[in-house]
C-alpha positions in Angstrom: -0.2 0.0 0.0 1.3 3.3 -0.7 1.4 5.8 1.7 -0.9 8.2 -0.1 -3.5 5.2 0.1 -3.6 5.2 3.8 -6.1 5.8 5.9 -8.4 5.4 2.7 -11.4 2.2 2.7 -9.3 -0.4 0.8 -12.5 -2.9 0.3 -15.4 -1.5 0.3 -17.8 -4.7 -0.1 -16.3 -5.7 3.5 -16.4 -1.8 5.0 -20.4 -1.7 4.4 -21.1 -5.1 6.5 -22.7 -4.6 9.1 -21.6 -6.4 12.7 -24.0 -8.0 14.8 -23.4 -7.7 18.4 -26.7 -9.1 19.7 -25.0 -12.4 20.8 -22.4 -10.1 23.2 -25.3 -8.6 25.3 -24.0 -9.0 29.0 -27.4 -7.8 31.2 -27.5 -4.1 30.2 -24.1 -3.7 28.6 -23.6 -4.6 24.8 -20.2 -3.6 22.8 -19.5 0.3 21.1 -18.0 1.0 18.4 -14.8 4.1 17.8 -15.0 5.4 14.7 -11.2 6.7 14.5 -8.2 6.2 16.8 -5.0 7.6 16.7 -1.3 6.5 19.1 1.1 9.2 18.4 4.2 6.6 19.8 2.4 5.3 22.7 2.4 9.3 24.6 -0.7 11.0 23.1 -3.7 8.7 22.6 -6.7 10.0 20.6 -10.1 9.1 19.6 -13.1 10.1 17.4 -16.5 9.3 17.1 -18.4 10.9 14.4 -22.2 11.5 14.4 -25.1 12.2 12.0 -26.4 15.7 12.4 -26.7 17.2 16.0 -27.2 13.0 17.3 -25.0 12.3 20.7 -23.6 9.1 21.7 -25.6 6.9 23.4 -24.9 7.4 27.4 -22.9 3.8 26.9 -21.3 5.0 24.5 -19.9 8.3 26.0 -19.3 6.9 29.0 -17.0 4.1 27.4 -15.1 7.1 25.7 -14.7 8.9 29.0 -14.2 6.3 30.4 -11.6 5.2 28.4 -9.7 8.5 27.7 -9.7 9.0 31.5 -7.7 5.7 32.6 -5.5 6.7 29.4 -4.7 10.1 31.3 -4.6 8.2 34.8 -1.8 6.1 33.0 0.2 9.3 31.9 -0.8 9.6 28.3 -2.1 12.2 26.7 -5.5 11.7 25.8 -8.2 13.5 23.7 -12.2 12.3 22.8 -13.2 14.3 19.6 -17.2 14.0 19.1 -18.1 15.1 15.4 -21.0 15.4 14.1 -21.7 16.0 10.3 -24.9 16.0 7.7 -23.3 14.0 4.7 -25.6 12.1 2.3 -25.7 8.4 3.1 -24.1 7.5 -0.7 -21.1 9.9 0.0 -18.2 8.8 2.2 -17.4 11.1 5.1 -14.1 12.9 5.2 -13.6 12.6 8.5 -10.6 15.0 8.7 -13.3 18.5 7.4 -16.2 17.7 9.6 -16.8 20.2 12.4 -16.3 19.2 16.3 -19.2 19.2 18.3 -17.4 18.1 22.0 -14.1 17.1 23.4 -13.6 15.4 26.4 -9.6 16.6 27.5 -8.3 16.6 31.5 -11.4 14.4 32.4 -13.9 16.9 31.3 -16.6 17.6 28.2 -16.1 20.8 26.4 -17.8 22.9 23.6 -14.8 24.1 21.1 -13.9 27.5 21.7 -14.6 28.5 18.2 -15.2 25.9 15.2 -13.2 23.4 14.1 -12.6 20.8 12.0 -11.5 17.2 13.3 -7.9 17.9 11.5 -7.8 21.4 13.4 -8.4 19.8 16.8 -6.2 17.3 16.1 -3.5 19.5 15.2 -4.2 22.0 18.2 -4.0 19.2 20.8 -0.7 18.1 19.3 1.2 21.6 19.1 -0.3 22.0 22.7 0.8 18.8 24.1 3.6 17.8 21.8 5.3 21.1 21.3 4.8 20.6 17.3 2.7 20.9 14.4 2.3 19.9 10.6 
Protein backbone atom coordinates (compact mmCIF):
# COMPACT_ATOMS: atom_id res chain seq x y z
CA UNK A 1 0.00 0.00 0.00
CA UNK A 2 1.40 3.40 -0.95
CA UNK A 3 1.61 6.25 1.56
CA UNK A 4 -1.05 8.23 -0.30
CA UNK A 5 -3.51 5.34 0.12
CA UNK A 6 -3.09 5.10 3.91
CA UNK A 7 -6.35 5.88 5.70
CA UNK A 8 -8.52 5.21 2.64
CA UNK A 9 -11.13 2.46 2.54
CA UNK A 10 -9.46 -0.49 0.81
CA UNK A 11 -12.41 -2.85 0.46
CA UNK A 12 -15.79 -1.08 0.28
CA UNK A 13 -17.69 -4.37 0.17
CA UNK A 14 -16.24 -5.50 3.51
CA UNK A 15 -16.48 -2.03 5.08
CA UNK A 16 -20.20 -1.89 4.26
CA UNK A 17 -20.99 -5.12 6.15
CA UNK A 18 -22.82 -4.56 9.41
CA UNK A 19 -21.61 -6.24 12.58
CA UNK A 20 -24.18 -8.00 14.77
CA UNK A 21 -23.17 -7.79 18.43
CA UNK A 22 -26.51 -9.05 19.79
CA UNK A 23 -24.86 -12.27 21.01
CA UNK A 24 -22.48 -10.20 23.12
CA UNK A 25 -25.04 -8.74 25.49
CA UNK A 26 -24.20 -8.99 29.20
CA UNK A 27 -27.18 -7.66 31.15
CA UNK A 28 -27.52 -4.11 29.87
CA UNK A 29 -23.94 -4.02 28.53
CA UNK A 30 -23.33 -4.38 24.78
CA UNK A 31 -20.27 -3.56 22.65
CA UNK A 32 -19.74 -0.09 21.23
CA UNK A 33 -17.58 1.09 18.39
CA UNK A 34 -15.06 3.88 17.98
CA UNK A 35 -14.85 5.47 14.54
CA UNK A 36 -11.19 6.43 14.75
CA UNK A 37 -8.14 6.01 16.96
CA UNK A 38 -4.70 7.61 16.68
CA UNK A 39 -1.66 6.55 18.73
CA UNK A 40 1.30 8.93 18.64
CA UNK A 41 4.30 6.93 19.89
CA UNK A 42 2.42 5.55 22.91
CA UNK A 43 2.37 9.10 24.35
CA UNK A 44 -0.79 10.65 22.92
CA UNK A 45 -4.07 8.85 22.21
CA UNK A 46 -6.92 10.42 20.24
CA UNK A 47 -10.35 8.80 19.91
CA UNK A 48 -12.82 9.99 17.26
CA UNK A 49 -16.57 9.42 17.10
CA UNK A 50 -18.58 10.86 14.18
CA UNK A 51 -22.34 11.30 14.56
CA UNK A 52 -24.95 12.36 12.02
CA UNK A 53 -26.56 15.77 12.47
CA UNK A 54 -26.95 16.90 16.04
CA UNK A 55 -27.14 13.41 17.51
CA UNK A 56 -24.98 12.57 20.48
CA UNK A 57 -23.44 9.26 21.48
CA UNK A 58 -25.81 7.07 23.48
CA UNK A 59 -25.02 7.15 27.20
CA UNK A 60 -23.21 3.79 27.14
CA UNK A 61 -20.94 4.88 24.30
CA UNK A 62 -20.32 8.26 25.96
CA UNK A 63 -19.38 6.54 29.22
CA UNK A 64 -17.09 4.09 27.41
CA UNK A 65 -15.27 6.91 25.59
CA UNK A 66 -14.86 9.06 28.69
CA UNK A 67 -13.71 6.14 30.84
CA UNK A 68 -11.22 5.06 28.18
CA UNK A 69 -9.84 8.59 27.82
CA UNK A 70 -9.69 9.13 31.60
CA UNK A 71 -7.96 5.77 32.16
CA UNK A 72 -5.35 6.66 29.53
CA UNK A 73 -4.76 10.01 31.22
CA UNK A 74 -4.47 8.33 34.61
CA UNK A 75 -1.82 6.04 33.09
CA UNK A 76 0.17 9.11 32.03
CA UNK A 77 -0.92 9.33 28.39
CA UNK A 78 -2.20 12.58 26.92
CA UNK A 79 -5.68 11.71 25.64
CA UNK A 80 -8.44 13.40 23.72
CA UNK A 81 -11.91 12.30 22.62
CA UNK A 82 -13.47 14.12 19.68
CA UNK A 83 -17.20 13.93 19.00
CA UNK A 84 -17.84 15.31 15.53
CA UNK A 85 -21.09 16.02 13.69
CA UNK A 86 -21.72 15.67 9.98
CA UNK A 87 -24.59 15.85 7.52
CA UNK A 88 -22.99 13.78 4.79
CA UNK A 89 -25.52 12.15 2.41
CA UNK A 90 -25.85 8.36 2.72
CA UNK A 91 -24.28 7.74 -0.69
CA UNK A 92 -21.16 9.83 0.02
CA UNK A 93 -18.02 8.99 1.99
CA UNK A 94 -17.62 10.97 5.22
CA UNK A 95 -14.49 13.13 5.11
CA UNK A 96 -13.59 12.71 8.78
CA UNK A 97 -10.81 15.31 8.65
CA UNK A 98 -13.12 18.14 7.66
CA UNK A 99 -16.27 17.54 9.71
CA UNK A 100 -16.93 19.96 12.57
CA UNK A 101 -16.17 19.11 16.18
CA UNK A 102 -19.19 19.22 18.50
CA UNK A 103 -17.47 18.21 21.78
CA UNK A 104 -14.09 17.17 23.09
CA UNK A 105 -13.08 15.38 26.26
CA UNK A 106 -9.85 16.58 27.77
CA UNK A 107 -8.55 16.55 31.34
CA UNK A 108 -11.60 14.57 32.51
CA UNK A 109 -14.11 17.16 31.27
CA UNK A 110 -16.41 17.42 28.26
CA UNK A 111 -16.11 20.78 26.52
CA UNK A 112 -17.55 22.56 23.52
CA UNK A 113 -14.81 24.02 21.33
CA UNK A 114 -14.37 27.76 21.87
CA UNK A 115 -14.36 28.24 18.09
CA UNK A 116 -15.39 26.30 14.98
CA UNK A 117 -12.93 23.46 14.44
CA UNK A 118 -12.69 20.57 12.03
CA UNK A 119 -11.48 17.23 13.37
CA UNK A 120 -8.11 17.83 11.68
CA UNK A 121 -7.78 21.29 13.24
CA UNK A 122 -8.69 19.98 16.69
CA UNK A 123 -6.04 17.26 16.43
CA UNK A 124 -3.41 19.69 15.16
CA UNK A 125 -4.23 22.14 17.97
CA UNK A 126 -4.02 19.35 20.56
CA UNK A 127 -0.73 18.03 19.20
CA UNK A 128 0.73 21.52 19.14
CA UNK A 129 -0.26 21.98 22.77
CA UNK A 130 0.68 18.52 23.99
CA UNK A 131 3.78 17.71 21.96
CA UNK A 132 5.07 21.15 21.06
CA UNK A 133 4.95 20.58 17.30
CA UNK A 134 2.66 21.07 14.34
CA UNK A 135 2.72 19.62 10.86
